[in-house]
VOBA-1610 file (N, C-alpha, C; in pm, whole numbers, padded with zeros to 5 digits, always signed):
BEGIN
Met+04874+01848-15351Met+04792+01730-15366Met+04670+01766-15439His+04621+01680-15522His+04505+01710-15608His+04378+01702-15508Pro+04285+01792-15527Pro+04167+01797-15442Pro+04086+01673-15432Asp+04075+01599-15553Asp+03999+01478-15550Asp+04071+01368-15472Thr+04198+01360-15472Thr+04277+01271-15397Thr+04260+01285-15252Arg+04267+01416-15206Arg+04256+01454-15077Arg+04110+01422-15033Leu+04015+01444-15107Leu+03875+01412-15079Leu+03849+01262-15058Gln+03920+01179-15144Gln+03910+01042-15124Gln+03975+00993-14994Leu+04098+01051-14969Leu+04164+01011-14840Leu+04082+01052-14715Gln+04006+01166-14723Gln+03916+01205-14613Gln+03800+01109-14596His+03749+01060-14705His+03638+00965-14705His+03692+00825-14646Val+03799+00783-14680Val+03865+00663-14619Val+03886+00681-14474Arg+03944+00789-14436Arg+03973+00819-14292Arg+03838+00828-14214Ala+03739+00897-14273Ala+03612+00910-14198Ala+03544+00768-14184Ala+03550+00674-14284Ala+03510+00545-14264Ala+03584+00468-14161Asp+03716+00483-14155Asp+03790+00419-14051Asp+03747+00462-13908Leu+03732+00593-13902Leu+03694+00647-13763Leu+03560+00602-13723Arg+03464+00583-13823Arg+03328+00539-13792Arg+03337+00400-13748Ala+03417+00314-13818Ala+03434+00168-13782Ala+03488+00157-13639Glu+03586+00240-13611Glu+03646+00240-13484Glu+03560+00278-13370Ala+03472+00379-13407Ala+03376+00426-13304Ala+03273+00317-13281Asp+03225+00244-13386Asp+03133+00135-13365Asp+03191+00028-13285Ala+03314-00006-13315Ala+03378-00121-13237Ala+03391-00085-13091Tyr+03416+00047-13059Tyr+03435+00098-12912Tyr+03299+00094-12855Arg+03198+00132-12932Arg+03058+00133-12875Arg+03008-00001-12848Leu+03044-00098-12921Leu+03007-00245-12895Leu+03083-00298-12767Thr+03204-00261-12759Thr+03284-00311-12643Thr+03248-00245-12517Ala+03220-00113-12519Ala+03183-00038-12406Ala+03040-00076-12359Gly+02956-00121-12453Gly+02817-00162-12412Gly+02815-00295-12351Ala+02914-00368-12387Ala+02913-00514-12325Ala+02954-00512-12177Gly+03017-00408-12133Gly+03053-00404-11998Gly+03188-00477-11965Asn+03201-00515-11849Asn+03317-00591-11798Asn+03309-00739-11839Pro+03408-00792-11907Pro+03406-00930-11956Pro+03393-01030-11835Arg+03454-01001-11733Arg+03454-01083-11620Arg+03307-01099-11553Arg+03243-00978-11555Arg+03106-00974-11502Arg+03011-01065-11591Leu+03035-01049-11728Leu+02959-01140-11824Leu+02984-01288-11808Arg+03121-01315-11780Arg+03155-01452-11762Arg+03095-01512-11635Ala+03086-01428-11530Ala+03025-01467-11403Ala+02876-01494-11425Arg+02802-01399-11494Arg+02662-01425-11522Arg+02638-01546-11597Val+02724-01574-11706Val+02700-01687-11781Val+02724-01819-11690Gly+02826-01814-11615Gly+02864-01928-11532Gly+02747-01959-11427Trp+02694-01856-11371Trp+02588-01875-11267Trp+02464-01920-11333Thr+02438-01875-11460Thr+02321-01929-11537Thr+02334-02074-11555Leu+02457-02116-11598Leu+02475-02255-11622Leu+02457-02338-11499Val+02504-02292-11384Val+02487-02356-11260Val+02342-02369-11227Glu+02267-02270-11251Glu+02123-02271-11218Glu+02054-02366-11305Val+02096-02373-11434Val+02024-02472-11530Val+02066-02609-11484Gly+02187-02636-11443Gly+02233-02763-11402Gly+02159-02810-11282Leu+02136-02719-11183Leu+02066-02756-11067Leu+01910-02786-11094Arg+01856-02717-11185Arg+01718-02730-11222Arg+01705-02877-11288Leu+01801-02910-11372Leu+01798-03034-11444Leu+01829-03150-11337Ala+01908-03130-11242Ala+01937-03238-11142Ala+01821-03252-11051Ser+01750-03148-11017Ser+01643-03171-10926Ser+01505-03178-10984Ala+01495-03186-11110Ala+01367-03202-11181Ala+01306-03336-11143Pro+01176-03341-11113Pro+01114-03470-11084Pro+01112-03555-11210Arg+01142-03677-11198Arg+01143-03770-11308Arg+01015-03851-11307Pro+00948-03869-11411Pro+00830-03954-11415Pro+00852-04093-11400Ala+00773-04168-11331Ala+00799-04310-11303Ala+00762-04384-11431Val+00844-04476-11464Val+00823-04561-11590Val+00749-04689-11542Ala+00633-04714-11599Ala+00555-04836-11582Ala+00623-04957-11645Cys+00640-05062-11575Cys+00706-05187-11635Cys+00596-05280-11671
//
């Protein structure tokens, strides 16, 4: 195999490995998806409760 061809293949493989490592790093940093879903769910519940219990100003007629 020609050295330039081998070098190009190594560059492509290195780029693939870097992309794979970045993708793993992003997914590992996100943590457990169920945990994130639960956090978002409880946040939505809290916002809903705040909206439901917010005092409403009286409208003068």
